[in-house]
C-alpha positions in Angstrom: 22.8 -14.9 10.1 24.8 -13.2 13.1 24.6 -10.8 15.8 21.2 -12.1 17.1 20.0 -10.7 20.4 16.6 -11.1 22.1 14.4 -8.0 22.6 11.3 -9.0 24.7 9.9 -12.1 23.3 11.1 -11.0 20.0 14.6 -12.3 18.4 16.3 -9.8 15.9 19.5 -10.4 13.6 22.0 -7.8 12.0 22.6 -9.1 8.3 25.7 -7.4 6.7 23.9 -5.6 4.0 25.8 -7.6 1.3 24.5 -11.1 2.9 23.7 -13.3 0.1 20.3 -13.5 -1.2 20.4 -16.9 -2.4 17.1 -18.8 -1.9 17.0 -20.6 1.1 13.5 -22.8 2.2 13.1 -22.2 5.7 10.0 -22.7 8.0 8.6 -20.6 10.7 6.3 -18.1 8.5 3.0 -16.5 8.3 2.1 -16.4 4.8 -1.5 -14.2 3.8 -2.8 -14.0 0.1 -3.9 -11.1 -0.9 -6.1 -10.9 -4.0 -5.8 -7.5 -5.5 -5.8 -3.9 -4.3 -8.9 -4.5 -2.5 -7.0 -6.8 0.0 -3.7 -5.6 -0.7 -3.9 -1.6 0.0 -5.6 -2.0 3.4 -2.8 -4.3 4.6 -0.2 -2.2 3.4 -1.6 1.0 4.7 -2.0 -0.6 8.0 1.7 -1.6 8.1 2.6 1.6 7.4 0.3 3.1 9.9 2.1 1.6 12.8 5.8 1.7 11.6 8.2 3.0 14.1 11.9 2.8 12.4 11.7 2.1 8.6 10.3 1.7 5.5 11.2 0.3 2.2 8.9 0.3 -0.9 9.6 -0.4 -4.4 7.3 -0.2 -7.5 7.1 -0.5 -11.0 4.3 1.7 -11.3 3.2 4.6 -8.8 0.1 6.1 -10.4 -1.6 9.6 -9.5 -5.1 7.9 -8.9 -6.7 7.3 -5.3 -4.9 4.1 -4.8 -1.6 6.0 -5.3 -2.6 8.7 -3.3 -3.7 6.9 -0.5 -0.6 4.9 -0.2 1.6 8.3 -0.5 -0.3 10.1 2.4 0.1 6.8 4.4 3.9 7.0 3.7 4.1 11.0 4.1 2.2 10.6 7.5 5.2 8.0 8.4 7.6 10.1 7.8 6.7 13.3 9.4 6.2 11.2 12.7 9.9 10.5 12.2 10.2 7.1 10.0 12.8 6.8 7.5 10.9 6.1 4.5 12.5 5.1 1.1 10.6 4.7 -2.2 12.0 3.3 -5.5 10.1 3.6 -8.9 11.0 2.4 -11.9 12.1 5.1 -14.6 9.9 3.3 -17.4 6.8 2.3 -15.5 6.9 5.7 -13.5 8.2 7.7 -16.5 6.8 11.0 -14.4 7.6 11.6 -11.0 4.6 14.2 -10.4 1.2 14.8 -9.5 -0.4 14.9 -6.1 1.2 11.6 -5.1 4.7 13.2 -5.8 4.0 16.6 -4.0 2.9 14.8 -1.0 5.9 12.4 -0.6 8.5 15.4 -1.3 6.6 17.8 1.2 6.9 15.3 3.9 10.3 14.8 3.1 10.2 11.0 2.0 13.0 9.8 -0.1 12.4 9.0 -3.6 14.7 7.6 -6.5 14.0 6.2 -9.8 15.5 3.3 -11.5 17.0 3.9 -14.8 15.2 7.1 -15.8 14.2 7.3 -19.3 16.4 9.8 -21.3 15.3 8.8 -24.5 12.0 6.8 -25.1 12.8 5.6 -28.7 16.5 4.2 -28.0 17.1 0.8 -29.1 19.5 0.5 -26.3 19.0 -3.2 -25.0 20.0 -1.8 -21.2 16.4 0.1 -21.2 14.9 -3.6 -21.0 16.5 -4.1 -17.6 13.7 -2.7 -15.5 13.0 -2.7 -11.9 9.6 -4.6 -12.1 9.3 -6.1 -8.5 7.0 -4.7 -5.7 7.8 -5.2 -2.5 7.7 -3.5 0.7 9.7 -3.9 4.2 8.0 -2.2 7.4 10.5 -2.2 10.5 12.4 -5.2 9.0 9.4 -7.1 10.4 6.6 -7.7 7.8 7.2 -7.7 4.2 4.9 -7.5 1.2 5.8 -9.2 -2.4 3.7 -9.3 -5.3 2.6 -8.1 -8.6 0.6 -5.3 -7.3 1.7 -1.7 -8.2 0.6 1.2 -6.6 -2.4 1.4 -9.1 -6.0 1.6 -8.6 -7.8 -1.8 -9.4 -10.2 0.2 -11.5 -8.0 2.3 -13.4 -5.6 1.1 -16.1 -3.2 4.2 -17.7 -3.8 2.9 -20.9 -7.8 2.0 -20.8 -9.1 4.4 -18.4 -11.6 3.4 -16.1 -12.6 -0.7 -15.7 -15.8 -2.2 -15.1 -14.4 -4.9 -12.9 -10.9 -4.8 -10.9 -7.9 -6.3 -12.3 -6.7 -9.6 -11.1 -3.8 -9.6 -9.2 -2.0 -11.0 -6.4 0.5 -10.1 -3.6 1.5 -11.7 -0.2 2.3 -10.5 3.5 5.1 -12.5 5.2 6.2 -12.5 8.8 9.0 -14.7 9.6 12.6 -15.3 8.9 12.4 -14.7 5.3 11.6 -10.8 5.8 15.4 -10.5 7.1 16.5 -11.6 3.1 13.7 -8.8 1.8 15.2 -6.2 4.0 18.6 -6.9 3.0 17.4 -6.9 -1.0 15.8 -3.6 -0.4 18.6 -1.9 1.6 21.0 -2.8 -1.1 19.0 -1.8 -3.9 18.5 1.6 -2.3 22.0 1.9 -1.8 23.2 1.0 -5.1 20.2 3.3 -7.0 21.2 6.2 -4.8 25.0 6.2 -5.6 24.4 5.7 -9.2 21.9 8.5 -9.3 23.9 11.0 -7.2 27.2 10.3 -9.5 25.0 10.9 -12.8 23.5 13.9 -11.4 20.1 12.2 -12.1 17.0 14.2 -10.2 15.7 17.7 -10.3 16.9 20.5 -8.8 14.2 21.1 -5.4 13.5 17.4 -5.3 13.4 16.3 -1.3 16.6 14.4 -2.0 18.8 17.0 -3.6 20.1 18.2 -0.2 20.6 14.6 1.4 23.3 13.5 3.9 26.5 12.0 2.3 25.6 8.4 1.1 27.5 5.7 3.4 27.4 2.2 2.7 25.4 0.4 5.4 27.1 -2.1 7.5 24.1 -4.3 8.6 20.4 -4.8 8.3 18.4 -5.5 11.2 15.3 -7.4 11.0 12.9 -9.6 13.5 13.3 -13.6 12.7 10.9 -14.7 15.0 8.9 -17.7 13.8 5.6 -16.1 13.0 3.8 -19.3 11.6 4.2 -23.1 10.5 4.8 -22.3 6.7 7.9 -23.0 4.6 8.7 -20.5 2.1 11.7 -18.8 0.3 12.4 -15.5 -1.4 12.9 -15.6 -5.0 15.0 -12.9 -6.4 16.1 -12.2 -10.1 18.7 -9.7 -11.0 21.4 -9.6 -13.4 24.3 -10.5 -11.4 24.2 -13.7 -9.2 20.5 -14.3 -9.5 19.6 -14.6 -13.1 17.9 -17.9 -13.4 16.2 -18.4 -9.7 12.7 -18.2 -10.5 12.9 -19.9 -13.7 14.5 -22.4 -12.3 12.3 -22.9 -9.3 9.2 -23.0 -11.9 11.3 -25.6 -13.7 11.9 -27.5 -10.5 8.3 -27.6 -9.4 7.0 -28.8 -12.7 9.4 -31.2 -13.4 8.5 -32.8 -10.2 4.5 -32.3 -10.6 2.3 -35.4 -10.1 -1.0 -33.9 -10.1 -1.6 -30.4 -11.5 -0.3 -27.3 -12.5 -2.2 -24.3 -12.5 -0.3 -21.1 -13.7 -1.8 -17.5 -14.1 0.3 -15.2 -16.0 -0.4 -11.6 -17.3 2.4 -12.0 -20.2 3.1 -15.5 -21.3 5.9 -16.4 -23.9 7.9 -18.9 -22.4 11.0 -20.2 -23.8 11.6 -23.6 -25.2 12.6 -25.5 -22.1 9.5 -24.0 -20.2 7.3 -25.3 -22.9 8.9 -28.5 -22.8 8.5 -29.0 -19.2 4.8 -28.0 -19.3 4.2 -30.6 -22.4 6.4 -33.4 -20.2 3.9 -33.0 -17.2 0.7 -33.6 -19.2 2.4 -37.0 -20.8 3.1 -37.9 -17.1 -0.6 -37.7 -16.7 -0.4 -34.4 -14.9 -3.2 -31.7 -15.7 -1.7 -28.7 -16.7 -4.0 -25.2 -17.0 -2.9 -21.6 -18.4 -4.8 -18.8 -17.2 -3.7 -16.1 -19.2 -4.7 -12.7 -20.7 -7.9 -12.7 -22.5 -8.4 -8.6 -23.1 -5.9 -7.0 -25.5 -3.8 -4.6 -22.9 -0.8 -4.4 -25.0 -1.0 -6.2 -28.5 2.8 -7.3 -29.1 2.9 -9.8 -25.9 -0.9 -10.7 -26.7 -0.8 -11.7 -29.7 2.6 -12.9 -29.7 1.3 -15.3 -26.8 -1.5 -16.6 -28.9 1.3 -17.8 -31.4 2.2 -20.4 -29.0 -1.5 -21.7 -28.5 -1.1 -24.5 -30.9 1.7 -26.3 -29.8 0.4 -26.3 -26.1 -2.8 -27.3 -27.2 -1.8 -29.9 -29.2 -0.1 -31.3 -26.7 -2.8 -31.5 -24.2 -2.4 -28.4 -22.1 -5.6 -26.7 -21.1 -5.6 -22.5 -21.8 -8.2 -20.3 -20.3 -7.9 -16.4 -21.2 -9.4 -14.3 -18.6 -11.6 -11.6 -20.2 -13.8 -10.3 -17.2 -11.0 -7.6 -16.6 -7.1 -7.4 -17.5 -5.2 -10.1 -15.8 -2.0 -8.9 -14.1 -1.5 -12.1 -11.8 2.0 -13.8 -11.8 1.6 -16.7 -9.7 1.3 -20.7 -9.8 0.0 -23.8 -7.7 2.0 -27.1 -8.3 0.7 -29.6 -6.5 1.6 -28.2 -2.8 3.8 -25.4 -4.1 3.0 -21.9 -4.9 4.4 -19.0 -5.9 3.5 -15.2 -5.8 5.4 -12.4 -7.1 6.2 -9.9 -9.7 7.7 -12.3 -12.7 5.8 -13.0 -15.7 6.6 -16.1 -17.8 8.4 -14.3 -20.7 12.1 -13.8 -21.3 11.7 -9.6 -20.3 11.0 -11.0 -16.8 12.5 -14.3 -16.6 16.3 -12.8 -18.2 16.3 -9.1 -17.9 14.3 -7.5 -15.4 14.4 -7.3 -11.6 12.1 -9.4 -10.2 10.8 -10.8 -6.9 8.6 -14.0 -6.1 7.9 -15.9 -2.6 7.9 -19.6 -3.1 5.5 -21.5 -0.7 5.7 -25.2 0.0 2.5 -25.4 2.1 -0.7 -27.9 1.2 -3.1 -25.0 2.4 -1.6 -22.0 1.0 -1.4 -24.0 -2.3 -5.1 -24.9 -1.9 -6.2 -21.0 -1.1 -4.5 -20.0 -3.8 -5.8 -22.7 -6.2 -9.3 -21.8 -5.2 -9.0 -18.2 -5.9 -8.0 -19.1 -9.4 -10.7 -21.4 -9.8 -13.1 -18.7 -9.1 -11.5 -16.2 -11.2 -12.0 -18.8 -14.0 -15.3 -19.2 -13.4 -16.3 -15.8 -13.4 -14.2 -14.4 -16.3 -12.5 -17.4 -17.6 -13.1 -18.6 -21.5 -11.6 -21.9 -22.3 -9.6 -22.0 -25.7 -10.5 -25.0 -27.7 -7.7 -26.1 -30.2 -10.5 -26.3 -33.1 -11.5 -22.9 -32.8 -8.3 -21.4 -32.2 -7.3 -23.1 -35.8 -10.5 -21.1 -37.0 -9.3 -17.9 -36.1 -9.6 -15.3 -38.7 -6.4 -14.9 -40.7 -5.8 -11.1 -39.8 -5.4 -12.7 -36.3 -3.3 -15.0 -37.5 -0.8 -12.5 -39.3 -0.9 -10.6 -36.0 0.2 -13.7 -34.3 2.8 -14.4 -37.0 4.4 -10.5 -36.3 4.0 -10.5 -32.9 6.1 -13.6 -32.6 8.7 -12.4 -34.3 8.9 -8.9 -33.0 9.0 -10.9 -29.8 11.9 -13.1 -30.8 13.8 -10.0 -32.3 13.8 -8.6 -28.9 15.1 -11.8 -27.0 18.0 -11.7 -29.7 18.5 -8.0 -28.8 18.4 -8.7 -25.1 21.6 -10.7 -25.6 20.0 -14.0 -23.8 18.5 -15.6 -26.8 21.0 -18.5 -26.4 19.9 -19.1 -23.0 16.0 -19.2 -23.9 
């Protein structure tokens, strides 16, 4: 970090926009756990409401529902008062940039880009698997939000309609030195996607960004780095260049060092051989290993593919609980005094293909808070999976498990990363 300067009692730093995003454990953070949209959206909207300079927001899904429209209104209000607002959505997760939320943003002059817009829905091009799956926001370079929560209402699902109970998901609000790295990551991706989309003439006539000023490579990104607390944390970024294995390695390192407990909640769970071996080795060391996995069928392929792994894990002493109260969308873990919250599932598409972002937190109090939230979720809506009952599942389910497992393995092979998984 360079060009540090004092502004009142706050310290700022200007980082070169190409600054390394290698995960670095630092102290001085305030990390606030946010459970599902009921806690996340009010916190995000409040931060947007007091923004003065600039906002970056990235999301896989931006839905035209009550939550999405509220966030869009907050972003539009910020843009109208002179704040630079930049939004990136994924071209698969948000295939159509239309509806009330999109009109609100365009009319207010919000700059909107799409990551890899879908051109052919049924193409077998493996590059289509490389999605923008991370969900993060940076406001004024002072506060960052990182997690798994899309701009999507808790009580609505695009495939299943209205939900009886809210979707279970998590995010964190971060203040402190790490915000500078999140800011750099957001600024870099914005510039890269803007250049690519402009060069390929992506976008429609009449879009707000059609008449943008020419793009210039940013020289630096200015962020506040004042210590805001005592929590040690690291920004864990996964991309397809320098940080391909960052999140997976953080998990494997934590599991390998575990001495008491491993508690993982993952919406889509299809780990590779090394990950499964690490879990089983932890059990053999006397560590209690519990997995909170999707119990309701959201997408058939990952649901039945995950169940194909249950037998090996259950025989090895891993405890599996299926969350059935609502849809599980969490991507979090607690390993002793280490915890992570983010967008990365434990499957090959998140760990080896998509752009993801997690926060790794080394703090006993935070880990305990997340652990208590997960245990409460297990109590409310978890159903333990017993090995005996799993082996008695009907033959049609067994067949679905085998087919889904085979198709997922083919997907990994098509991706070109099977040898590393």
